[in-house]
C-alpha positions in Angstrom: -136.7 -88.8 142.4 -140.1 -90.4 142.3 -142.8 -89.1 144.7 -144.5 -91.3 147.2 -147.7 -90.8 149.0 -148.2 -91.6 152.7 -151.6 -93.4 152.8 -151.9 -93.6 156.6 -155.3 -92.1 157.1 -158.5 -93.5 158.4 -160.8 -92.5 155.6 -160.6 -95.9 153.8 -160.3 -98.0 156.9 -161.2 -97.9 160.6 -164.4 -97.0 162.5 -166.5 -94.8 160.2 -168.2 -92.6 162.7 -165.0 -91.9 164.6 -163.0 -91.1 161.4 -165.9 -89.0 160.1 -166.0 -86.9 163.2 -162.2 -86.6 163.3 -162.3 -85.2 159.8 -165.5 -83.2 160.3 -164.6 -81.1 163.4 -161.5 -79.5 162.0 -163.5 -78.5 158.9 -166.3 -77.2 161.1 -164.0 -75.2 163.3 -162.1 -73.9 160.2 -165.4 -72.8 158.7 -166.3 -71.2 162.0 -163.1 -69.1 162.1 -163.5 -68.3 158.4 -167.0 -67.0 159.2 -165.8 -65.3 162.4 -163.5 -62.8 160.7 -166.5 -61.7 158.5 -168.7 -61.5 161.6 -166.0 -59.5 163.4 -166.3 -57.0 160.6 -170.0 -56.8 161.1 -169.9 -56.5 164.9 -167.2 -53.8 164.9 -168.7 -51.8 162.0 -172.2 -52.1 163.4 -171.2 -50.8 166.8 -168.6 -48.2 165.8 -169.7 -46.9 162.4 -173.5 -47.4 162.3 -176.3 -49.6 161.0 -175.9 -48.3 157.4 -172.3 -49.6 157.5 -173.5 -52.9 159.0 -176.0 -53.3 156.2 -173.2 -52.5 153.7 -170.7 -55.2 154.9 -173.4 -57.8 154.7 -176.6 -57.5 152.6 -175.9 -56.9 148.9 -172.1 -57.0 149.1 -172.1 -60.3 150.9 -174.5 -61.8 148.4 -172.4 -60.6 145.4 -169.2 -61.8 147.0 -170.8 -65.2 147.6 -171.9 -65.3 144.0 -168.4 -65.3 142.6 -166.4 -67.0 145.4 -169.2 -69.6 145.8 -168.9 -70.4 142.0 -165.1 -70.9 142.4 -165.6 -73.0 145.6 -168.0 -75.3 143.7 -165.6 -75.4 140.7 -162.6 -76.3 143.0 -164.6 -79.1 144.5 -164.0 -80.9 141.2 -160.3 -80.8 142.0 -160.9 -82.1 145.5 -162.9 -85.0 144.2 -160.3 -85.9 141.5 -157.4 -85.7 143.9 -159.2 -87.8 146.6 -160.1 -90.5 144.0 -156.5 -90.6 142.7 -155.3 -90.6 146.3 -157.6 -93.5 147.3 -156.5 -95.4 144.2 -152.8 -94.6 145.0 -152.0 -93.1 141.6 -149.1 -90.7 142.5 -148.5 -89.1 139.2 -152.1 -88.2 138.6 -152.3 -86.7 142.2 -149.3 -84.4 141.4 -150.7 -83.4 138.0 -154.1 -82.6 139.6 -152.5 -80.5 142.3 -150.6 -78.3 139.8 -153.7 -78.0 137.5 -155.8 -76.9 140.5 -153.4 -74.2 141.5 -153.2 -72.9 137.9 -157.0 -72.8 137.8 -157.0 -70.7 141.0 -154.5 -68.2 139.6 -156.4 -67.7 136.4 -159.7 -67.4 138.1 -158.4 -64.7 140.5 -157.6 -62.5 137.5 -161.0 -63.0 136.0 -162.9 -62.4 139.2 -160.9 -59.3 140.0 -162.0 -57.7 136.7 -165.6 -58.8 137.1 -166.0 -58.0 140.7 -164.1 -54.6 140.8 -165.6 -53.1 137.7 -169.0 -54.8 137.7 -169.8 -53.9 141.4 -171.6 -50.5 140.8 -174.0 -51.9 138.2 -174.7 -55.0 140.3 -175.4 -53.0 143.5 -177.7 -50.8 141.5 -179.5 -53.8 140.0 -180.2 -55.1 143.6 -181.9 -51.8 144.6 -179.3 -51.2 147.3 -180.6 -48.2 149.4 -178.9 -44.9 148.7 -177.6 -44.5 152.3 -175.8 -47.9 152.0 -174.4 -47.6 148.4 -171.1 -45.7 149.1 -170.2 -48.0 152.0 -171.1 -51.1 150.0 -169.0 -50.0 147.0 -165.9 -49.3 149.1 -166.2 -52.7 150.8 -166.7 -54.8 147.8 -164.1 -53.2 145.6 -161.5 -53.5 148.4 -162.4 -57.2 148.8 -161.9 -57.9 145.1 -158.5 -56.3 145.0 -157.3 -59.2 147.1 -159.6 -61.9 145.6 -156.5 -64.1 144.8 -156.0 -64.8 148.5 -159.3 -66.5 149.3 -159.3 -68.4 146.0 -155.8 -69.8 146.6 -156.6 -70.6 150.2 -159.8 -72.4 149.2 -158.1 -74.4 146.5 -155.1 -75.2 148.7 -157.1 -76.3 151.7 -159.3 -78.4 149.3 -156.1 -80.2 148.2 -155.1 -80.9 151.8 -158.6 -82.1 152.7 -158.7 -84.4 149.7 -155.8 -86.4 151.2 -157.4 -86.4 154.7 -155.7 -83.4 156.2 -158.4 -81.2 157.7 -156.3 -79.9 160.6 -153.8 -77.6 159.0 -156.5 -75.6 157.2 -158.1 -75.1 160.6 -154.8 -73.9 162.1 -154.3 -71.4 159.3 -157.8 -70.0 159.7 -157.4 -69.6 163.4 -154.3 -67.5 162.8 -156.2 -65.6 160.0 -159.1 -64.8 162.4 -156.8 -63.5 165.1 -155.0 -61.3 162.6 -158.4 -60.0 161.4 -159.6 -59.1 164.9 -156.5 -57.2 165.7 -156.5 -55.3 162.3 -160.3 -54.6 162.6 -159.8 -53.0 166.0 -156.7 -51.1 164.7 -158.2 -49.8 161.4 -161.8 -49.3 162.4 -161.6 -48.3 166.0 -158.0 -47.0 166.3 -157.6 -45.3 162.9 -161.3 -44.5 162.3 -161.1 -46.0 158.8 -164.7 -47.1 158.7 -165.9 -49.7 156.2 -162.6 -49.4 154.2 -160.7 -50.4 157.4 -162.9 -53.5 157.9 -162.4 -54.5 154.2 -158.7 -54.0 154.4 -158.4 -56.1 157.6 -160.3 -58.9 155.8 -158.0 -58.7 152.8 -154.8 -58.8 154.8 -155.9 -61.6 157.0 -156.9 -63.7 154.0 -153.4 -63.0 152.6 -152.0 -64.6 155.7 -154.1 -67.8 155.3 -153.2 -68.0 151.6 -149.5 -67.7 152.3 -149.7 -70.4 155.0 -151.5 -72.9 152.8 -149.0 -72.3 149.9 -146.0 -72.8 152.2 -147.5 -76.1 153.4 -148.0 -77.4 149.9 -144.4 -76.3 149.0 -143.1 -78.5 151.8 -145.5 -81.4 152.0 -143.5 -84.7 151.6 -145.7 -86.5 149.1 -147.2 -86.3 145.6 -149.3 -83.3 146.7 -146.1 -81.1 146.9 -146.4 -77.9 145.0 -143.5 -77.2 142.6 -144.0 -73.7 141.1 -142.3 -74.6 137.8 -144.8 -77.4 137.3 -147.9 -75.2 137.7 -149.8 -75.6 134.5 -152.9 -77.1 133.0 -153.0 -80.9 132.3 -155.8 -81.0 129.8 -157.4 -84.4 130.7 -157.4 -83.5 134.4 -158.7 -80.0 133.8 -161.5 -81.6 131.8 -162.3 -83.9 134.7 -162.2 -81.1 137.2 -164.5 -79.0 135.1 -166.8 -81.9 134.4 -167.3 -82.5 138.1 -166.8 -79.0 139.5 -168.7 -76.8 136.9 -172.1 -78.2 137.8 -171.3 -77.6 141.5 -170.1 -74.1 140.7 -173.3 -73.4 138.7 -175.3 -74.8 141.5 -173.7 -72.3 143.8 -174.3 -69.5 141.4 -178.0 -70.4 141.1 -178.2 -70.3 144.9 -176.6 -66.9 144.9 -178.7 -65.5 142.1 -181.9 -66.6 143.9 -180.5 -65.1 147.1 -179.8 -61.9 145.2 -183.4 -61.7 144.1 -184.5 -62.3 147.7 -182.0 -59.7 148.9 -183.5 -57.2 146.4 -186.9 -58.0 147.9 -185.5 -57.5 151.4 -183.9 -54.2 150.4 -187.4 -52.9 149.4 -188.5 -53.1 153.1 -185.9 -50.5 154.1 -182.6 -50.2 156.0 -183.9 -51.7 159.3 -184.9 -54.9 157.5 -181.6 -55.0 155.6 -179.6 -54.6 158.8 -181.7 -57.3 160.6 -181.2 -59.7 157.6 -177.5 -59.0 157.7 -177.3 -59.7 161.5 -179.4 -62.8 161.1 -177.2 -64.0 158.3 -174.2 -64.0 160.7 -176.2 -66.2 163.2 -177.6 -68.3 160.4 -174.1 -69.0 159.3 -173.6 -71.3 162.3 -176.0 -73.8 160.7 -174.7 -73.4 157.2 -171.0 -73.8 158.2 -172.0 -77.0 160.1 -174.0 -78.6 157.4 -171.4 -77.6 154.8 -168.7 -79.2 156.9 -170.7 -82.4 156.7 -171.0 -82.0 153.0 -167.3 -81.5 152.6 -166.5 -84.5 154.8 -168.8 -86.9 153.0 -167.5 -85.7 149.6 -163.9 -86.6 150.6 -165.0 -89.9 152.3 -166.9 -91.0 149.3 -164.2 -89.9 146.9 -161.4 -91.9 148.6 -163.5 -95.0 149.2 -165.0 -94.9 145.7 -161.4 -94.6 144.3 -160.4 -97.6 146.5 -163.6 -99.5 145.3 -164.9 -99.8 148.8 -168.6 -99.3 147.8 -170.2 -100.8 151.0 -168.1 -98.4 153.0 -169.4 -95.5 150.8 -173.0 -96.3 151.6 -172.4 -96.8 155.3 -170.5 -93.5 155.6 -173.3 -91.6 153.9 -175.9 -93.1 156.2 -173.9 -92.2 159.3 -173.2 -88.7 158.0 -176.9 -88.1 157.4 -177.9 -89.0 161.0 -175.1 -86.8 162.4 -176.1 -83.9 160.2 -179.8 -84.2 161.2 -178.9 -84.3 164.9 -176.6 -81.3 164.6 -179.4 -79.3 162.8 -181.8 -79.9 165.6 -179.4 -78.9 168.3 -178.4 -75.7 166.4 -182.0 -74.7 165.9 -182.8 -75.1 169.6 -179.8 -72.9 170.6 -180.5 -70.1 168.2 -184.2 -70.0 169.2 -183.2 -69.8 172.9 -180.4 -67.2 172.6 -181.1 -65.4 169.3 -182.2 -62.1 170.8 -179.0 -61.8 172.9 -176.8 -62.7 169.9 -178.6 -60.1 167.7 -177.7 -57.4 170.3 -174.0 -58.1 169.6 -174.5 -56.5 166.2 -176.8 -53.6 167.0 -178.7 -52.0 169.9 -181.4 -50.7 167.6 -184.7 -52.1 169.0 -186.4 -52.2 165.6 -183.6 -54.1 164.0 -183.5 -56.6 166.8 -187.3 -57.1 166.7 -187.2 -57.8 162.9 -184.3 -60.2 163.4 -186.2 -62.2 166.0 -189.2 -62.5 163.6 -186.8 -63.9 160.9 -185.3 -66.4 163.4 -188.7 -67.7 164.5 -189.8 -68.2 160.9 -186.7 -69.9 159.5 -184.7 -71.6 162.2 -187.2 -74.3 163.2 -187.1 -75.6 159.6 -183.3 -76.1 159.2 -183.7 -79.8 159.4 -185.5 -79.9 156.0 -182.2 -79.0 154.2 -180.1 -82.0 155.5 -180.8 -84.4 152.6 -179.6 -81.9 150.1 -176.2 -81.3 151.5 -175.3 -84.9 152.5 -176.7 -86.7 149.4 -175.4 -84.1 146.9 -171.9 -84.3 148.6 -172.0 -88.1 148.4 -172.9 -88.1 144.7 -170.2 -85.5 144.0 -167.6 -87.5 145.8 -168.2 -90.3 143.3 -168.0 -87.8 140.4 -171.8 -87.4 139.8 -172.6 -83.7 139.9 -174.7 -82.9 136.8 -178.1 -84.3 137.9 -177.7 -83.1 141.5 -177.1 -79.6 140.0 -180.3 -79.9 137.9 -182.4 -81.0 140.9 -181.0 -78.1 142.9 -181.7 -75.7 140.0 -185.3 -76.7 139.8 -186.1 -77.5 143.4 -184.3 -74.6 145.0 -183.5 -71.8 142.6 -186.4 -71.9 140.0 -189.0 -72.5 142.7 -187.5 -69.8 145.0 -187.5 -67.2 142.2 -191.1 -68.2 141.2 -192.2 -67.7 144.8 -190.7 -64.2 145.0 -192.3 -63.1 141.7 -195.7 -64.7 142.3 -196.3 -64.8 146.1 -194.6 -61.6 147.3 -196.7 -59.2 145.0 -199.8 -60.9 146.4 -198.7 -60.6 150.0 -195.9 -57.9 150.1 -194.4 -58.8 153.5 -190.9 -59.7 154.6 -192.3 -63.0 156.0 -193.7 -63.9 152.6 -190.3 -63.4 150.9 -188.5 -65.5 153.5 -191.0 -68.4 153.2 -189.2 -69.2 149.9 -186.4 -70.8 151.9 -188.2 -73.6 153.8 -190.5 -74.4 150.9 -187.6 -74.9 148.6 -185.5 -76.8 151.1 -188.2 -79.4 151.8 -189.0 -79.8 148.1 -185.4 -80.4 147.0 -184.7 -82.7 149.9 -187.4 -85.0 148.8 -185.9 -85.0 145.3 -182.5 -85.9 146.6 -183.8 -88.6 148.9 -185.5 -90.4 146.0 -182.4 -89.9 143.7 -179.9 -91.2 146.2 -182.0 -94.2 147.4 -182.7 -95.5 143.9 -178.9 -96.0 143.4 -178.5 -95.3 139.7 -175.9 -92.6 140.3 -173.6 -95.2 141.9 -174.0 -97.8 139.1 -173.3 -95.2 136.4 -170.2 -93.9 138.1 -168.9 -97.5 138.6 -169.5 -98.3 134.9 -167.8 -95.0 133.9 -164.7 -95.8 136.0 -164.6 -99.5 134.9 -165.3 -100.7 138.4 -167.0 -103.9 139.2 -168.9 -104.4 142.5 -167.0 -106.8 144.8 
């Protein structure tokens, strides 16, 4: 029996700002709940185990986990783009082949990441100069996480498939359930059974297993060409090539971000446990901005992908413009809220006065400059949606990663202060945003992709 796709979604038709918000909010809330179960780990561990454990579940471990998982998320964005373009063009067979190739990629990557993460963790933590009083906690947490790495990888790939066809609600529902499970298990394992950092990691692993199972069950039952049929899971070479061509630069971009953050984390580690704990707690607050701006990036990638596939190029440009204004407004609101209430939020993680003081210094330095990052996320997401990811990756590598590392190695030795290390963020955000603004506005990326796909401007 042939598969048919239901094309009733508003991405390629309807009022753009309404459809963009309808797609954006479930992604935002889903990202919020995804972040929340990590934050719950930090809150419970920080209050019931200690600041060393708090630094361990964030800090170096969080940076290393983001390095590998972020690479896969970037790589999987290639699948999201390909599926959204096929879906917009109503090419059912290619949609199905892309879905099964994407799941096969997730399964293979989970095996590779387990080996790298589990066995490479001690050397990586040592290389980051992780303080001795944190090391044992950090090693327990990160190894437990990588035992279950298949779950976040499959969830991310599966939710990316659903979002590619305009369904951003069910991934949200699954993450809400996942978060609730994690809260209950955190309280049970850490507070009830006194399992410490291992209990927090185990709670995260099991809750991620729930979300992965839910997204797989949905794909097994979805009544269109995105339906997952286990016996059809395999690589389709031409589609795998396209996924890698688009997703690999995005994955490498994420790796470069993480590597530069690892270098910064190593610099932060040199200022002692209080600074590491403050940076960890700030990172949970900071995540509110990043999950919001990332939701805009995911939204515009899917919007551009489907409309580009449907050859609605004017709608592509209009949706990017609207998304940019929305993202800018959101960044200003978030900055104001964090500046006003940051001290109270920090106290959720720790009652240590020194840690709170350092955390507020970090907030005052970085939060007012969030708006300088907006162009990077929106314009790179737009280019990626049309299949152009190599040049945006190069601009990010130079403007963010290379410049950030250069700052750490040149400026910090001259002025060995935490504030000097952290200045690398706003400097590189602003520089790279200017590059993306110029690149997007000159329009060559769109013309090249149209020519590559054999499209003609209507």
